[in-house]
C-alpha positions in Angstrom: 0.0 0.0 -0.1 2.9 2.3 0.6 4.0 1.8 -3.0 0.5 2.9 -4.1 0.8 6.0 -2.0 4.1 6.9 -3.5 2.8 6.3 -7.1 -0.3 8.3 -6.4 1.9 11.2 -5.3 4.0 11.1 -8.4 0.8 10.8 -10.6 -0.9 13.8 -8.8 2.3 15.9 -9.1 2.5 15.2 -12.8 -1.2 15.9 -13.4 -1.1 19.1 -11.3 2.1 20.5 -12.8 0.8 19.9 -16.4 -2.6 21.7 -15.8 -4.8 18.8 -14.8 -5.6 19.8 -11.3 -9.2 18.5 -11.1 -7.9 15.1 -12.3 -5.2 15.3 -9.6 -7.9 15.7 -7.0 -9.1 12.3 -7.7 -5.7 10.8 -7.2 -5.1 12.9 -4.0 -8.3 11.7 -2.4 -7.3 8.1 -3.1 -3.7 8.8 -1.7 -5.3 10.3 1.4 -7.4 7.1 2.0 -4.4 4.8 1.5 -2.0 6.9 3.6 -4.5 7.1 6.6 -5.2 3.3 6.2 -1.5 2.7 6.7 -1.4 5.0 9.7 -4.5 3.3 11.1 -3.4 -0.3 10.6 0.3 0.4 11.5 1.7 -2.8 13.2 -1.8 -4.1 14.2 -2.2 -7.7 12.8 -6.0 -7.7 13.7 -6.6 -4.4 11.8 -4.5 -5.7 8.9 -6.6 -8.9 8.7 -9.8 -6.9 8.9 -8.7 -4.8 6.0 -7.5 -7.9 4.0 -10.8 -9.7 4.6 -13.1 -6.8 3.9 -15.2 -7.7 0.9 -17.1 -4.5 0.0 -14.9 -2.9 -2.6 -17.2 0.2 -2.6 -16.4 1.1 1.1 -13.4 1.2 3.3 -13.5 -0.9 6.6 -14.0 2.4 8.5 -15.5 5.8 7.5 -13.0 8.3 6.2 -13.6 10.7 9.0 -13.1 7.9 11.6 -10.1 6.6 9.7 -8.5 10.1 9.9 -9.2 10.4 13.6 -7.9 6.9 14.5 -4.9 7.1 12.1 -3.8 10.3 13.9 -4.5 8.9 17.3 -2.6 5.6 16.4 0.6 7.6 15.5 0.3 9.7 18.6 -0.2 13.0 16.6 -0.3 16.0 19.0 -3.8 17.4 19.4 -5.2 14.6 17.2 -8.7 15.5 18.3 -8.4 18.9 16.6 -6.0 17.9 13.8 -8.3 15.2 12.4 -11.0 17.7 11.7 -8.6 19.9 9.8 -7.2 17.0 7.9 -10.6 15.6 7.1 -11.9 19.0 5.9 -9.0 19.1 3.5 -9.9 15.7 2.3 -13.4 16.9 1.7 -12.1 19.7 -0.5 -10.3 17.2 -2.8 -13.4 15.0 -2.9 -15.6 17.9 -3.7 -13.4 18.7 -6.8 -13.3 15.0 -7.7 -17.2 14.8 -7.7 -17.5 18.1 -9.6 -16.8 21.7 -8.5 -20.1 23.4 -7.8 -20.4 27.1 -8.4 -23.9 28.5 -7.7 -26.2 26.0 -9.4 -23.7 24.8 -11.9 -21.0 22.2 -12.1 -17.8 23.5 -13.5 -15.9 21.3 -15.9 -12.9 22.6 -17.9 -11.0 21.0 -20.6 -7.2 20.7 -19.8 -4.6 21.5 -19.6 -5.5 24.5 -17.6 -2.9 27.2 -16.7 -5.0 29.3 -14.5 -4.5 30.7 -11.0 -6.8 28.0 -9.7 -4.7 25.3 -11.3 -1.5 26.8 -9.6 -3.1 27.1 -6.3 -4.4 23.6 -6.4 -1.0 22.3 -7.3 0.4 23.9 -4.1 -2.6 22.5 -2.1 -2.1 19.1 -3.6 1.6 19.1 -2.6 0.8 20.3 0.9 -1.9 17.7 1.5 0.1 14.8 0.1 3.2 15.7 2.1 1.1 15.6 5.3 -0.4 12.2 4.2 3.0 10.8 3.4 4.3 11.8 6.9 1.4 10.1 8.5 1.7 6.9 6.5 5.3 6.7 7.1 5.0 7.0 10.8 2.3 4.3 10.7 4.4 2.1 8.4 7.5 2.4 10.5 5.6 2.5 13.7 8.2 0.3 15.6 11.8 1.0 15.6 13.9 -0.9 18.1 10.8 -1.9 20.0 9.9 1.8 20.6 7.2 3.8 18.8 8.6 6.6 16.7 7.4 10.0 17.9 9.1 12.3 15.4 7.6 13.3 12.1 10.4 13.6 9.5 9.9 16.2 6.8 10.0 14.6 3.4 12.1 16.1 0.7 10.4 17.4 -2.5 10.2 15.0 -5.4 
């Protein structure tokens, strides 16, 4: 699943930087779900088996909102009770774009590539959100080091 997160990051970066920001939103929301699933499962065999045995491909084993909360709690994120709402709201933004940006009573669909201010802002937003997700998933994935839970978030270098 970590390989999927990294491939999603690369794909979203390519799409965003070439003017396909709305399409990148779809990838970013999927990246978010995978990254938080890694943080949530961590080194817990029971949660891993629950994920493996889950048969409904249209739903995750846990709601996205609860996944965000439990993922942050699992990695001992400071102020996770407040942070999960902030992260979840950012996820909802990418999901809103994925399902169609609503402006008034219209759904906005633009042909790409798009070199607008919105596209540039979304590129920066995408990078910020994915960097956070990668940090959370890395902490979850490497949750044990020498028998002790890692406490430090390591900043990831730009790709």
